[in-house]
N, C-alpha and C positions, 0 to 999 in steps of 0.2 A: 192252586188246584192243578191236577193233572189233566192233560188233554191228549187224545189220540189223533194223530195226523196220518191219514192214509192217502197215498198218491197212487193212482192207477196209470201205468205206462201206456203210451201209444204202442202200436205194433212196431216191431223192429227198432226198439229204442236203444239198443246196446251201444252203438257208436256215440250217440248223444250223451248217454249215461257216462261213458268212459271219459268223454271230454269235460263234462261238468263235475265229475266226481271229486277232484281235489277241493274245489270251492264248497261243495256240498258237505264234505267231511270236515272241513275247517269250521263250518257253522255248528256242526254237531259237537266237535271238540270244544268249542266255546261254551255250549250248553253244559257239557260234561264238567268242564272246569269250574263252572258256576254252581255245580251240584244240582242241576235242574233236569238232567237227562236220566230217565228210567231205563229206556231201551230204544234201540233203533236198528233197522236192517231191512234188506230187500226180500221180496218173494221170488224165489227161483221159478223159472217157467217150467222146469222139469224137476222130478224128484231126485235132486242131487245138491250137495253143498256147493259145488262149482258147476253151474249149468252150462258153462262154455258158451258156444255160439247161440244157444237157445235163449240166453239172456234172462231177463227178469220181467215180471208182470206188474210190479209196483213196489211200494215201500211202506213201512210202518215206523212211526216215531211216537214214543210216549214221553212227554216232558212236562215240566211244571211251568205255568205262565200265570200272570196276575189276573187274566180274564180271557174269555173266549175271543174277544176282539184282538187281544195281544197275540194269542195263539194263531188266529187267522192271518194277522199281518205278518207274523214270522213265517208262516207256511207260504204265503203268497210271494215272499221275497226269496224263496229258496232257489238256488241256481238250477235245479232240475226243472222248475217252472219256467224260468227265463230261457232255458235251452230247449224247451219243448219236449222234455222227456215224459211229462205227465199229461194225460188227456183230461184228468180231473183230480181235484184234491178235496178231501173231506176232513173237517176238524170237528171233534165232538168231545165233551167232557168225559173223563175216564175216572173210575173209582177202583183203585187197587185194593184187592181183598187178600190175595195170596201171591207170594209168600208174605206172611205177616211181618 
């Protein structure tokens, strides 16, 4: 089943994000390599593709896991969690409807 993982950034998270980004991306690339990643990306803090120093307010990952517990365990092990980028992480089942 698909699960939506949403991380909400702490204030001024950009430097922590940049430090942990290579490890974070490696985990996403592993999911993609397994054919389990639907989409992933950050929420810019301003209305721009590259928010510069404004940074980001969080992230969204939609991926396939065997269970809610497996998705939560994967999310809790994210380098952004360990680096203190996220103030909170939410994991919930997701049903893709479009595109078909």
